[in-house]
Phi, psi and omega in degrees: 000139176270159187274145179291323184290327179295309182290328173296318173303313181293314177300321177293313179308311181295321183295320187288325176294316176299318177297316178294325176293322173293319183303309179295329184290319184294321185294320184287333180294332171290346181297121185281004190263351181291147172276161172312322181292311184294322173300316176300319179298313180298319175298321176299315179292321174304313175308313180293317182295318177295317176301321179283331169295325172295321179292318176304314182287329179285327178299313182298322182296312180303320187281333175285329188280322180285346178262135181293163177290129189269022189283339178090349175269136188244123180257129181229165178287129182275151180286130180244136173228149181261120173264132181245000000 
């Protein structure tokens, strides 16, 4: 069985890589020396990357919702005594 922390780290890494790729693609798209065909291909790749990023974000969101809070604090009703 895989550890939840490992899966979360992998998802976070994938999300960061996809975001960085999209950031670079936008900069590349601004290059005036690109041909119309190159621009179209880059936009198609960006759409696919965007879809992949959304899937990764949804998976990360589901994983975070399914895991209990890992803070280690358990809130319980305190025992109260009345001191006179």
